[in-house]
PyMOL CGO cylinders between C-alpha atoms (Angstrom):
from pymol import cmd
from pymol.cgo import CYLINDER

trace = [
    CYLINDER, 57.30, 80.92, -43.93, 56.24, 80.76, -47.57, 0.3, 1, 1, 1, 1, 1, 1,
    CYLINDER, 56.24, 80.76, -47.57, 54.93, 77.21, -47.09, 0.3, 1, 1, 1, 1, 1, 1,
    CYLINDER, 54.93, 77.21, -47.09, 52.89, 78.22, -44.01, 0.3, 1, 1, 1, 1, 1, 1,
    CYLINDER, 52.89, 78.22, -44.01, 51.32, 81.08, -45.89, 0.3, 1, 1, 1, 1, 1, 1,
    CYLINDER, 51.32, 81.08, -45.89, 50.57, 78.76, -48.77, 0.3, 1, 1, 1, 1, 1, 1,
    CYLINDER, 50.57, 78.76, -48.77, 48.81, 76.28, -46.45, 0.3, 1, 1, 1, 1, 1, 1,
    CYLINDER, 48.81, 76.28, -46.45, 46.72, 79.05, -44.91, 0.3, 1, 1, 1, 1, 1, 1,
    CYLINDER, 46.72, 79.05, -44.91, 45.71, 80.21, -48.35, 0.3, 1, 1, 1, 1, 1, 1,
    CYLINDER, 45.71, 80.21, -48.35, 44.78, 76.66, -49.45, 0.3, 1, 1, 1, 1, 1, 1,
    CYLINDER, 44.78, 76.66, -49.45, 42.73, 76.09, -46.28, 0.3, 1, 1, 1, 1, 1, 1,
    CYLINDER, 42.73, 76.09, -46.28, 40.92, 79.35, -46.79, 0.3, 1, 1, 1, 1, 1, 1,
    CYLINDER, 40.92, 79.35, -46.79, 40.22, 78.43, -50.36, 0.3, 1, 1, 1, 1, 1, 1,
    CYLINDER, 40.22, 78.43, -50.36, 38.88, 75.04, -49.27, 0.3, 1, 1, 1, 1, 1, 1,
    CYLINDER, 38.88, 75.04, -49.27, 36.52, 76.65, -46.75, 0.3, 1, 1, 1, 1, 1, 1,
    CYLINDER, 36.52, 76.65, -46.75, 35.43, 79.06, -49.41, 0.3, 1, 1, 1, 1, 1, 1,
    CYLINDER, 35.43, 79.06, -49.41, 34.71, 76.21, -51.84, 0.3, 1, 1, 1, 1, 1, 1,
    CYLINDER, 34.71, 76.21, -51.84, 32.66, 74.37, -49.20, 0.3, 1, 1, 1, 1, 1, 1,
    CYLINDER, 32.66, 74.37, -49.20, 30.63, 77.46, -48.40, 0.3, 1, 1, 1, 1, 1, 1,
    CYLINDER, 30.63, 77.46, -48.40, 30.15, 78.06, -52.08, 0.3, 1, 1, 1, 1, 1, 1,
    CYLINDER, 30.15, 78.06, -52.08, 28.48, 74.62, -52.42, 0.3, 1, 1, 1, 1, 1, 1,
    CYLINDER, 28.48, 74.62, -52.42, 25.79, 75.58, -49.88, 0.3, 1, 1, 1, 1, 1, 1,
    CYLINDER, 25.79, 75.58, -49.88, 24.96, 78.89, -51.56, 0.3, 1, 1, 1, 1, 1, 1,
    CYLINDER, 24.96, 78.89, -51.56, 21.91, 79.27, -53.75, 0.3, 1, 1, 1, 1, 1, 1,
    CYLINDER, 21.91, 79.27, -53.75, 20.66, 75.70, -53.25, 0.3, 1, 1, 1, 1, 1, 1,
    CYLINDER, 20.66, 75.70, -53.25, 17.42, 74.93, -55.04, 0.3, 1, 1, 1, 1, 1, 1,
    CYLINDER, 17.42, 74.93, -55.04, 15.20, 73.10, -52.54, 0.3, 1, 1, 1, 1, 1, 1,
    CYLINDER, 15.20, 73.10, -52.54, 12.91, 71.97, -55.37, 0.3, 1, 1, 1, 1, 1, 1,
    CYLINDER, 12.91, 71.97, -55.37, 15.70, 70.18, -57.25, 0.3, 1, 1, 1, 1, 1, 1,
    CYLINDER, 15.70, 70.18, -57.25, 18.19, 68.46, -54.88, 0.3, 1, 1, 1, 1, 1, 1,
    CYLINDER, 18.19, 68.46, -54.88, 19.60, 66.53, -57.84, 0.3, 1, 1, 1, 1, 1, 1,
    CYLINDER, 19.60, 66.53, -57.84, 21.27, 69.71, -59.02, 0.3, 1, 1, 1, 1, 1, 1,
    CYLINDER, 21.27, 69.71, -59.02, 23.03, 70.24, -55.71, 0.3, 1, 1, 1, 1, 1, 1,
    CYLINDER, 23.03, 70.24, -55.71, 26.81, 69.91, -55.36, 0.3, 1, 1, 1, 1, 1, 1,
    CYLINDER, 26.81, 69.91, -55.36, 28.27, 66.68, -53.95, 0.3, 1, 1, 1, 1, 1, 1,
    CYLINDER, 28.27, 66.68, -53.95, 28.70, 67.71, -50.31, 0.3, 1, 1, 1, 1, 1, 1,
    CYLINDER, 28.70, 67.71, -50.31, 25.10, 68.92, -49.76, 0.3, 1, 1, 1, 1, 1, 1,
    CYLINDER, 25.10, 68.92, -49.76, 23.86, 65.73, -51.43, 0.3, 1, 1, 1, 1, 1, 1,
    CYLINDER, 23.86, 65.73, -51.43, 25.93, 63.58, -49.06, 0.3, 1, 1, 1, 1, 1, 1,
    CYLINDER, 25.93, 63.58, -49.06, 24.71, 65.47, -46.00, 0.3, 1, 1, 1, 1, 1, 1,
    CYLINDER, 24.71, 65.47, -46.00, 21.11, 65.21, -47.20, 0.3, 1, 1, 1, 1, 1, 1,
    CYLINDER, 21.11, 65.21, -47.20, 21.45, 61.44, -47.72, 0.3, 1, 1, 1, 1, 1, 1,
    CYLINDER, 21.45, 61.44, -47.72, 22.94, 61.01, -44.23, 0.3, 1, 1, 1, 1, 1, 1,
    CYLINDER, 22.94, 61.01, -44.23, 20.09, 63.00, -42.73, 0.3, 1, 1, 1, 1, 1, 1,
    CYLINDER, 20.09, 63.00, -42.73, 17.46, 60.97, -44.60, 0.3, 1, 1, 1, 1, 1, 1,
    CYLINDER, 17.46, 60.97, -44.60, 19.12, 57.71, -43.53, 0.3, 1, 1, 1, 1, 1, 1,
    CYLINDER, 19.12, 57.71, -43.53, 19.14, 58.84, -39.89, 0.3, 1, 1, 1, 1, 1, 1,
    CYLINDER, 19.14, 58.84, -39.89, 15.48, 59.85, -40.07, 0.3, 1, 1, 1, 1, 1, 1,
    CYLINDER, 15.48, 59.85, -40.07, 14.52, 56.49, -41.60, 0.3, 1, 1, 1, 1, 1, 1,
    CYLINDER, 14.52, 56.49, -41.60, 16.47, 54.64, -38.89, 0.3, 1, 1, 1, 1, 1, 1,
    CYLINDER, 16.47, 54.64, -38.89, 14.75, 56.64, -36.15, 0.3, 1, 1, 1, 1, 1, 1,
    CYLINDER, 14.75, 56.64, -36.15, 11.29, 56.02, -37.60, 0.3, 1, 1, 1, 1, 1, 1,
    CYLINDER, 11.29, 56.02, -37.60, 12.07, 52.32, -38.02, 0.3, 1, 1, 1, 1, 1, 1,
    CYLINDER, 12.07, 52.32, -38.02, 13.22, 52.09, -34.41, 0.3, 1, 1, 1, 1, 1, 1,
    CYLINDER, 13.22, 52.09, -34.41, 10.08, 53.61, -32.96, 0.3, 1, 1, 1, 1, 1, 1,
    CYLINDER, 10.08, 53.61, -32.96, 7.72, 51.92, -35.42, 0.3, 1, 1, 1, 1, 1, 1,
    CYLINDER, 7.72, 51.92, -35.42, 9.14, 48.39, -35.68, 0.3, 1, 1, 1, 1, 1, 1,
    CYLINDER, 9.14, 48.39, -35.68, 12.27, 47.71, -33.67, 0.3, 1, 1, 1, 1, 1, 1,
    CYLINDER, 12.27, 47.71, -33.67, 10.69, 48.75, -30.38, 0.3, 1, 1, 1, 1, 1, 1,
    CYLINDER, 10.69, 48.75, -30.38, 8.08, 45.99, -30.78, 0.3, 1, 1, 1, 1, 1, 1,
    CYLINDER, 8.08, 45.99, -30.78, 10.86, 43.53, -31.48, 0.3, 1, 1, 1, 1, 1, 1,
    CYLINDER, 10.86, 43.53, -31.48, 12.60, 44.63, -28.30, 0.3, 1, 1, 1, 1, 1, 1,
    CYLINDER, 12.60, 44.63, -28.30, 9.44, 43.88, -26.30, 0.3, 1, 1, 1, 1, 1, 1,
    CYLINDER, 9.44, 43.88, -26.30, 9.21, 40.44, -27.92, 0.3, 1, 1, 1, 1, 1, 1,
    CYLINDER, 9.21, 40.44, -27.92, 12.85, 39.86, -27.13, 0.3, 1, 1, 1, 1, 1, 1,
    CYLINDER, 12.85, 39.86, -27.13, 12.19, 40.66, -23.47, 0.3, 1, 1, 1, 1, 1, 1,
    CYLINDER, 12.19, 40.66, -23.47, 9.26, 38.23, -23.42, 0.3, 1, 1, 1, 1, 1, 1,
    CYLINDER, 9.26, 38.23, -23.42, 11.36, 35.50, -24.99, 0.3, 1, 1, 1, 1, 1, 1,
    CYLINDER, 11.36, 35.50, -24.99, 14.08, 36.08, -22.42, 0.3, 1, 1, 1, 1, 1, 1,
    CYLINDER, 14.08, 36.08, -22.42, 11.52, 35.70, -19.64, 0.3, 1, 1, 1, 1, 1, 1,
    CYLINDER, 11.52, 35.70, -19.64, 10.32, 32.46, -21.25, 0.3, 1, 1, 1, 1, 1, 1,
    CYLINDER, 10.32, 32.46, -21.25, 13.90, 31.26, -21.37, 0.3, 1, 1, 1, 1, 1, 1,
    CYLINDER, 13.90, 31.26, -21.37, 14.29, 31.90, -17.64, 0.3, 1, 1, 1, 1, 1, 1,
    CYLINDER, 14.29, 31.90, -17.64, 11.03, 30.05, -16.91, 0.3, 1, 1, 1, 1, 1, 1,
    CYLINDER, 11.03, 30.05, -16.91, 12.11, 27.10, -19.06, 0.3, 1, 1, 1, 1, 1, 1,
    CYLINDER, 12.11, 27.10, -19.06, 15.47, 26.99, -17.32, 0.3, 1, 1, 1, 1, 1, 1,
    CYLINDER, 15.47, 26.99, -17.32, 13.74, 26.88, -13.93, 0.3, 1, 1, 1, 1, 1, 1,
    CYLINDER, 13.74, 26.88, -13.93, 11.39, 24.14, -15.14, 0.3, 1, 1, 1, 1, 1, 1,
    CYLINDER, 11.39, 24.14, -15.14, 14.33, 22.20, -16.52, 0.3, 1, 1, 1, 1, 1, 1,
    CYLINDER, 14.33, 22.20, -16.52, 16.16, 22.40, -13.20, 0.3, 1, 1, 1, 1, 1, 1,
    CYLINDER, 16.16, 22.40, -13.20, 13.09, 21.13, -11.32, 0.3, 1, 1, 1, 1, 1, 1,
    CYLINDER, 13.09, 21.13, -11.32, 12.66, 18.22, -13.72, 0.3, 1, 1, 1, 1, 1, 1,
    CYLINDER, 12.66, 18.22, -13.72, 16.38, 17.49, -13.52, 0.3, 1, 1, 1, 1, 1, 1,
    CYLINDER, 16.38, 17.49, -13.52, 16.13, 17.24, -9.72, 0.3, 1, 1, 1, 1, 1, 1,
    CYLINDER, 16.13, 17.24, -9.72, 13.17, 14.87, -10.09, 0.3, 1, 1, 1, 1, 1, 1,
    CYLINDER, 13.17, 14.87, -10.09, 15.06, 12.78, -12.62, 0.3, 1, 1, 1, 1, 1, 1,
    CYLINDER, 15.06, 12.78, -12.62, 18.06, 12.52, -10.31, 0.3, 1, 1, 1, 1, 1, 1,
    CYLINDER, 18.06, 12.52, -10.31, 15.83, 11.45, -7.39, 0.3, 1, 1, 1, 1, 1, 1,
    CYLINDER, 15.83, 11.45, -7.39, 13.69, 9.10, -9.53, 0.3, 1, 1, 1, 1, 1, 1,
    CYLINDER, 13.69, 9.10, -9.53, 15.01, 5.92, -7.89, 0.3, 1, 1, 1, 1, 1, 1,
    CYLINDER, 15.01, 5.92, -7.89, 14.27, 7.26, -4.41, 0.3, 1, 1, 1, 1, 1, 1,
    CYLINDER, 14.27, 7.26, -4.41, 10.77, 8.27, -5.52, 0.3, 1, 1, 1, 1, 1, 1,
    CYLINDER, 10.77, 8.27, -5.52, 10.16, 4.77, -6.91, 0.3, 1, 1, 1, 1, 1, 1,
    CYLINDER, 10.16, 4.77, -6.91, 11.18, 3.24, -3.59, 0.3, 1, 1, 1, 1, 1, 1,
    CYLINDER, 11.18, 3.24, -3.59, 8.84, 5.60, -1.74, 0.3, 1, 1, 1, 1, 1, 1,
    CYLINDER, 8.84, 5.60, -1.74, 6.05, 4.67, -4.13, 0.3, 1, 1, 1, 1, 1, 1,
    CYLINDER, 6.05, 4.67, -4.13, 6.61, 0.97, -3.46, 0.3, 1, 1, 1, 1, 1, 1,
    CYLINDER, 6.61, 0.97, -3.46, 6.59, 1.58, 0.29, 0.3, 1, 1, 1, 1, 1, 1,
    CYLINDER, 6.59, 1.58, 0.29, 3.33, 3.54, 0.01, 0.3, 1, 1, 1, 1, 1, 1,
    CYLINDER, 3.33, 3.54, 0.01, 1.76, 0.80, -2.09, 0.3, 1, 1, 1, 1, 1, 1,
    CYLINDER, 1.76, 0.80, -2.09, 2.74, -1.81, 0.50, 0.3, 1, 1, 1, 1, 1, 1,
    CYLINDER, 2.74, -1.81, 0.50, 1.29, 0.40, 3.25, 0.3, 1, 1, 1, 1, 1, 1,
    CYLINDER, 1.29, 0.40, 3.25, -1.97, 0.77, 1.32, 0.3, 1, 1, 1, 1, 1, 1,
    CYLINDER, -1.97, 0.77, 1.32, -2.13, -3.00, 0.85, 0.3, 1, 1, 1, 1, 1, 1,
    CYLINDER, -2.13, -3.00, 0.85, -1.70, -3.46, 4.59, 0.3, 1, 1, 1, 1, 1, 1,
    CYLINDER, -1.70, -3.46, 4.59, -4.50, -0.99, 5.27, 0.3, 1, 1, 1, 1, 1, 1,
    CYLINDER, -4.50, -0.99, 5.27, -6.75, -2.72, 2.75, 0.3, 1, 1, 1, 1, 1, 1,
    CYLINDER, -6.75, -2.72, 2.75, -6.16, -6.00, 4.55, 0.3, 1, 1, 1, 1, 1, 1,
    CYLINDER, -6.16, -6.00, 4.55, -7.63, -4.37, 7.66, 0.3, 1, 1, 1, 1, 1, 1,
    CYLINDER, -7.63, -4.37, 7.66, -10.83, -3.67, 5.76, 0.3, 1, 1, 1, 1, 1, 1,
    CYLINDER, -10.83, -3.67, 5.76, -13.16, -6.67, 5.53, 0.3, 1, 1, 1, 1, 1, 1,
    CYLINDER, -13.16, -6.67, 5.53, -14.81, -7.65, 2.32, 0.3, 1, 1, 1, 1, 1, 1,
    CYLINDER, -14.81, -7.65, 2.32, -18.56, -7.71, 1.86, 0.3, 1, 1, 1, 1, 1, 1,
    CYLINDER, -18.56, -7.71, 1.86, -18.64, -11.42, 2.72, 0.3, 1, 1, 1, 1, 1, 1,
    CYLINDER, -18.64, -11.42, 2.72, -16.65, -10.90, 5.92, 0.3, 1, 1, 1, 1, 1, 1,
    CYLINDER, -16.65, -10.90, 5.92, -18.90, -8.21, 7.41, 0.3, 1, 1, 1, 1, 1, 1,
    CYLINDER, -18.90, -8.21, 7.41, -21.12, -10.73, 9.19, 0.3, 1, 1, 1, 1, 1, 1,
    CYLINDER, -21.12, -10.73, 9.19, -18.09, -12.25, 10.95, 0.3, 1, 1, 1, 1, 1, 1,
    CYLINDER, -18.09, -12.25, 10.95, -16.92, -8.78, 12.00, 0.3, 1, 1, 1, 1, 1, 1,
    CYLINDER, -16.92, -8.78, 12.00, -20.32, -7.93, 13.49, 0.3, 1, 1, 1, 1, 1, 1,
    CYLINDER, -20.32, -7.93, 13.49, -20.16, -11.19, 15.40, 0.3, 1, 1, 1, 1, 1, 1,
    CYLINDER, -20.16, -11.19, 15.40, -16.67, -10.26, 16.70, 0.3, 1, 1, 1, 1, 1, 1,
    CYLINDER, -16.67, -10.26, 16.70, -18.00, -6.92, 18.01, 0.3, 1, 1, 1, 1, 1, 1,
    CYLINDER, -18.00, -6.92, 18.01, -20.88, -8.69, 19.72, 0.3, 1, 1, 1, 1, 1, 1,
    CYLINDER, -20.88, -8.69, 19.72, -18.58, -11.34, 21.24, 0.3, 1, 1, 1, 1, 1, 1,
    CYLINDER, -18.58, -11.34, 21.24, -16.23, -8.61, 22.53, 0.3, 1, 1, 1, 1, 1, 1,
    CYLINDER, -16.23, -8.61, 22.53, -19.08, -7.19, 24.58, 0.3, 1, 1, 1, 1, 1, 1,
    CYLINDER, -19.08, -7.19, 24.58, -20.33, -10.54, 25.83, 0.3, 1, 1, 1, 1, 1, 1,
    CYLINDER, -20.33, -10.54, 25.83, -16.80, -11.54, 26.76, 0.3, 1, 1, 1, 1, 1, 1,
    CYLINDER, -16.80, -11.54, 26.76, -16.65, -8.54, 29.10, 0.3, 1, 1, 1, 1, 1, 1,
    CYLINDER, -16.65, -8.54, 29.10, -19.94, -9.50, 30.78, 0.3, 1, 1, 1, 1, 1, 1,
    CYLINDER, -19.94, -9.50, 30.78, -21.77, -6.63, 29.14, 0.3, 1, 1, 1, 1, 1, 1,
    CYLINDER, -21.77, -6.63, 29.14, -25.41, -6.82, 28.22, 0.3, 1, 1, 1, 1, 1, 1,
    CYLINDER, -25.41, -6.82, 28.22, -26.46, -5.52, 24.81, 0.3, 1, 1, 1, 1, 1, 1,
    CYLINDER, -26.46, -5.52, 24.81, -29.68, -3.58, 24.88, 0.3, 1, 1, 1, 1, 1, 1,
    CYLINDER, -29.68, -3.58, 24.88, -29.23, -2.36, 21.33, 0.3, 1, 1, 1, 1, 1, 1,
    CYLINDER, -29.23, -2.36, 21.33, -27.16, -3.63, 18.41, 0.3, 1, 1, 1, 1, 1, 1,
    CYLINDER, -27.16, -3.63, 18.41, -28.56, -2.18, 15.17, 0.3, 1, 1, 1, 1, 1, 1,
    CYLINDER, -28.56, -2.18, 15.17, -26.50, -1.88, 11.95, 0.3, 1, 1, 1, 1, 1, 1,
    CYLINDER, -26.50, -1.88, 11.95, -27.43, 1.20, 9.97, 0.3, 1, 1, 1, 1, 1, 1,
    CYLINDER, -27.43, 1.20, 9.97, -27.46, 2.07, 6.30, 0.3, 1, 1, 1, 1, 1, 1,
    CYLINDER, -27.46, 2.07, 6.30, -24.23, 1.37, 4.41, 0.3, 1, 1, 1, 1, 1, 1,
    CYLINDER, -24.23, 1.37, 4.41, -22.65, 4.58, 3.09, 0.3, 1, 1, 1, 1, 1, 1,
    CYLINDER, -22.65, 4.58, 3.09, -20.61, 3.93, -0.07, 0.3, 1, 1, 1, 1, 1, 1,
    CYLINDER, -20.61, 3.93, -0.07, -17.59, 6.13, -0.69, 0.3, 1, 1, 1, 1, 1, 1,
    CYLINDER, -17.59, 6.13, -0.69, -15.23, 6.15, -3.68, 0.3, 1, 1, 1, 1, 1, 1,
    CYLINDER, -15.23, 6.15, -3.68, -13.27, 3.01, -2.76, 0.3, 1, 1, 1, 1, 1, 1,
    CYLINDER, -13.27, 3.01, -2.76, -14.75, 1.82, 0.52, 0.3, 1, 1, 1, 1, 1, 1,
    CYLINDER, -14.75, 1.82, 0.52, -18.06, 1.50, 2.33, 0.3, 1, 1, 1, 1, 1, 1,
    CYLINDER, -18.06, 1.50, 2.33, -18.87, 2.69, 5.84, 0.3, 1, 1, 1, 1, 1, 1,
    CYLINDER, -18.87, 2.69, 5.84, -21.29, 0.84, 8.11, 0.3, 1, 1, 1, 1, 1, 1,
    CYLINDER, -21.29, 0.84, 8.11, -22.55, 2.60, 11.28, 0.3, 1, 1, 1, 1, 1, 1,
    CYLINDER, -22.55, 2.60, 11.28, -23.81, 0.39, 14.10, 0.3, 1, 1, 1, 1, 1, 1,
    CYLINDER, -23.81, 0.39, 14.10, -25.87, 1.83, 16.95, 0.3, 1, 1, 1, 1, 1, 1,
    CYLINDER, -25.87, 1.83, 16.95, -25.06, 0.02, 20.19, 0.3, 1, 1, 1, 1, 1, 1,
    CYLINDER, -25.06, 0.02, 20.19, -26.17, 0.30, 23.82, 0.3, 1, 1, 1, 1, 1, 1,
    CYLINDER, -26.17, 0.30, 23.82, -24.51, -1.83, 26.45, 0.3, 1, 1, 1, 1, 1, 1,
    CYLINDER, -24.51, -1.83, 26.45, -24.84, -1.93, 30.23, 0.3, 1, 1, 1, 1, 1, 1,
    CYLINDER, -24.84, -1.93, 30.23, -22.24, -3.09, 32.70, 0.3, 1, 1, 1, 1, 1, 1,
    CYLINDER, -22.24, -3.09, 32.70, -19.54, -2.02, 35.07, 0.3, 1, 1, 1, 1, 1, 1,
    CYLINDER, -19.54, -2.02, 35.07, -17.22, 0.89, 34.34, 0.3, 1, 1, 1, 1, 1, 1,
    CYLINDER, -17.22, 0.89, 34.34, -14.06, -1.22, 33.95, 0.3, 1, 1, 1, 1, 1, 1,
    CYLINDER, -14.06, -1.22, 33.95, -15.85, -3.74, 31.77, 0.3, 1, 1, 1, 1, 1, 1,
    CYLINDER, -15.85, -3.74, 31.77, -17.04, -0.99, 29.44, 0.3, 1, 1, 1, 1, 1, 1,
    CYLINDER, -17.04, -0.99, 29.44, -13.48, 0.39, 29.23, 0.3, 1, 1, 1, 1, 1, 1,
    CYLINDER, -13.48, 0.39, 29.23, -12.11, -3.11, 28.49, 0.3, 1, 1, 1, 1, 1, 1,
    CYLINDER, -12.11, -3.11, 28.49, -14.77, -3.52, 25.78, 0.3, 1, 1, 1, 1, 1, 1,
    CYLINDER, -14.77, -3.52, 25.78, -13.66, -0.27, 24.13, 0.3, 1, 1, 1, 1, 1, 1,
    CYLINDER, -13.66, -0.27, 24.13, -10.05, -1.49, 24.28, 0.3, 1, 1, 1, 1, 1, 1,
    CYLINDER, -10.05, -1.49, 24.28, -11.03, -4.84, 22.70, 0.3, 1, 1, 1, 1, 1, 1,
    CYLINDER, -11.03, -4.84, 22.70, -12.81, -2.99, 19.88, 0.3, 1, 1, 1, 1, 1, 1,
    CYLINDER, -12.81, -2.99, 19.88, -9.66, -0.93, 19.24, 0.3, 1, 1, 1, 1, 1, 1,
    CYLINDER, -9.66, -0.93, 19.24, -7.53, -4.10, 19.04, 0.3, 1, 1, 1, 1, 1, 1,
    CYLINDER, -7.53, -4.10, 19.04, -9.70, -5.99, 16.57, 0.3, 1, 1, 1, 1, 1, 1,
    CYLINDER, -9.70, -5.99, 16.57, -7.92, -7.12, 13.44, 0.3, 1, 1, 1, 1, 1, 1,
    CYLINDER, -7.92, -7.12, 13.44, -10.36, -5.02, 11.41, 0.3, 1, 1, 1, 1, 1, 1,
    CYLINDER, -10.36, -5.02, 11.41, -10.84, -1.26, 11.68, 0.3, 1, 1, 1, 1, 1, 1,
    CYLINDER, -10.84, -1.26, 11.68, -13.69, -0.34, 14.04, 0.3, 1, 1, 1, 1, 1, 1,
    CYLINDER, -13.69, -0.34, 14.04, -14.13, 3.05, 15.71, 0.3, 1, 1, 1, 1, 1, 1,
    CYLINDER, -14.13, 3.05, 15.71, -16.42, 4.13, 18.51, 0.3, 1, 1, 1, 1, 1, 1,
    CYLINDER, -16.42, 4.13, 18.51, -18.10, 7.51, 18.00, 0.3, 1, 1, 1, 1, 1, 1,
    CYLINDER, -18.10, 7.51, 18.00, -20.64, 9.68, 19.80, 0.3, 1, 1, 1, 1, 1, 1,
    CYLINDER, -20.64, 9.68, 19.80, -20.01, 7.90, 23.10, 0.3, 1, 1, 1, 1, 1, 1,
    CYLINDER, -20.01, 7.90, 23.10, -22.41, 8.71, 25.92, 0.3, 1, 1, 1, 1, 1, 1,
    CYLINDER, -22.41, 8.71, 25.92, -22.18, 7.03, 29.36, 0.3, 1, 1, 1, 1, 1, 1,
    CYLINDER, -22.18, 7.03, 29.36, -24.99, 7.42, 31.86, 0.3, 1, 1, 1, 1, 1, 1,
    CYLINDER, -24.99, 7.42, 31.86, -25.78, 5.76, 35.18, 0.3, 1, 1, 1, 1, 1, 1,
    CYLINDER, -25.78, 5.76, 35.18, -27.76, 2.56, 34.83, 0.3, 1, 1, 1, 1, 1, 1,
    CYLINDER, -27.76, 2.56, 34.83, -29.60, 0.20, 37.08, 0.3, 1, 1, 1, 1, 1, 1,
    CYLINDER, -29.60, 0.20, 37.08, -27.94, -1.70, 39.95, 0.3, 1, 1, 1, 1, 1, 1,
    CYLINDER, -27.94, -1.70, 39.95, -24.85, 0.50, 40.15, 0.3, 1, 1, 1, 1, 1, 1,
    CYLINDER, -24.85, 0.50, 40.15, -24.02, -0.18, 36.52, 0.3, 1, 1, 1, 1, 1, 1,
    CYLINDER, -24.02, -0.18, 36.52, -23.47, 2.17, 33.61, 0.3, 1, 1, 1, 1, 1, 1,
    CYLINDER, -23.47, 2.17, 33.61, -25.09, 2.43, 30.21, 0.3, 1, 1, 1, 1, 1, 1,
    CYLINDER, -25.09, 2.43, 30.21, -23.00, 3.35, 27.19, 0.3, 1, 1, 1, 1, 1, 1,
    CYLINDER, -23.00, 3.35, 27.19, -24.58, 4.54, 23.97, 0.3, 1, 1, 1, 1, 1, 1,
    CYLINDER, -24.58, 4.54, 23.97, -22.24, 4.79, 21.00, 0.3, 1, 1, 1, 1, 1, 1,
    CYLINDER, -22.24, 4.79, 21.00, -22.00, 4.44, 17.26, 0.3, 1, 1, 1, 1, 1, 1,
    CYLINDER, -22.00, 4.44, 17.26, -19.50, 1.86, 16.13, 0.3, 1, 1, 1, 1, 1, 1,
    CYLINDER, -19.50, 1.86, 16.13, -18.26, 2.50, 12.62, 0.3, 1, 1, 1, 1, 1, 1,
    CYLINDER, -18.26, 2.50, 12.62, -16.61, -0.18, 10.59, 0.3, 1, 1, 1, 1, 1, 1,
    CYLINDER, -16.61, -0.18, 10.59, -15.37, -0.07, 7.04, 0.3, 1, 1, 1, 1, 1, 1,
    CYLINDER, -15.37, -0.07, 7.04, -15.02, -2.49, 4.18, 0.3, 1, 1, 1, 1, 1, 1,
    CYLINDER, -15.02, -2.49, 4.18, -13.50, -2.20, 0.78, 0.3, 1, 1, 1, 1, 1, 1,
    CYLINDER, -13.50, -2.20, 0.78, -15.76, -2.26, -2.25, 0.3, 1, 1, 1, 1, 1, 1,
    CYLINDER, -15.76, -2.26, -2.25, -15.83, -5.13, -4.66, 0.3, 1, 1, 1, 1, 1, 1,
    CYLINDER, -15.83, -5.13, -4.66, -14.69, -4.36, -8.24, 0.3, 1, 1, 1, 1, 1, 1,
    CYLINDER, -14.69, -4.36, -8.24, -18.32, -4.39, -9.37, 0.3, 1, 1, 1, 1, 1, 1,
    CYLINDER, -18.32, -4.39, -9.37, -19.25, -1.88, -6.65, 0.3, 1, 1, 1, 1, 1, 1,
    CYLINDER, -19.25, -1.88, -6.65, -16.30, 0.37, -7.57, 0.3, 1, 1, 1, 1, 1, 1,
    CYLINDER, -16.30, 0.37, -7.57, -17.41, 0.34, -11.19, 0.3, 1, 1, 1, 1, 1, 1,
    CYLINDER, -17.41, 0.34, -11.19, -20.95, 1.20, -10.16, 0.3, 1, 1, 1, 1, 1, 1,
    CYLINDER, -20.95, 1.20, -10.16, -19.66, 4.09, -8.03, 0.3, 1, 1, 1, 1, 1, 1,
    CYLINDER, -19.66, 4.09, -8.03, -17.68, 5.45, -11.00, 0.3, 1, 1, 1, 1, 1, 1,
    CYLINDER, -17.68, 5.45, -11.00, -20.71, 5.23, -13.26, 0.3, 1, 1, 1, 1, 1, 1,
    CYLINDER, -20.71, 5.23, -13.26, -22.84, 6.99, -10.65, 0.3, 1, 1, 1, 1, 1, 1,
    CYLINDER, -22.84, 6.99, -10.65, -20.24, 9.73, -10.28, 0.3, 1, 1, 1, 1, 1, 1,
    CYLINDER, -20.24, 9.73, -10.28, -20.07, 10.18, -14.04, 0.3, 1, 1, 1, 1, 1, 1,
    CYLINDER, -20.07, 10.18, -14.04, -23.84, 10.42, -14.26, 0.3, 1, 1, 1, 1, 1, 1,
    CYLINDER, -23.84, 10.42, -14.26, -23.91, 13.13, -11.61, 0.3, 1, 1, 1, 1, 1, 1,
]
cmd.load_cgo(trace, "trace")
């Protein structure tokens, strides 16, 4: 019992001593304060500084951190895409070779500038071979594109219906690319038909012509 009373008295004295430290504090001279008020004041100042630092500086850093995380996600996605391409690189090379071979085959179907006369003769012979009579066979102005040239040919032939159809089929089966456009068939004389059309053929440009086209494009 005596020890319990002694503890109560000591605790009461300790509370009294703490309260005594907060009495009559001089706000103008904190250096003269007792130890406990000084410690509490320092903790309060440290908390205030931390709060101000958070809102003034650390919040900006948090925004930058979020942006960097988003960049990291974007870079990861880009890396995965490039990794897939790297894994399929051999397959892409094979596809590229196949496409190049296909382009070469198409280029072989385009006559050169020197072969155009022979191609025009083939078109004319296709009509004559089907007993058609040419009333018009007029090559137009060559239209140069980036890597090829287009030559329109205005034609008018007269003959029987089946012969005209066979002529169109022969044109489609020429070794060079020739298309028939703007086809118009009207009744002709002596139970025949007249077909007006524009035959378009194409040729690839010579290296000198390609270079001239590039220079013209650059000038424009």
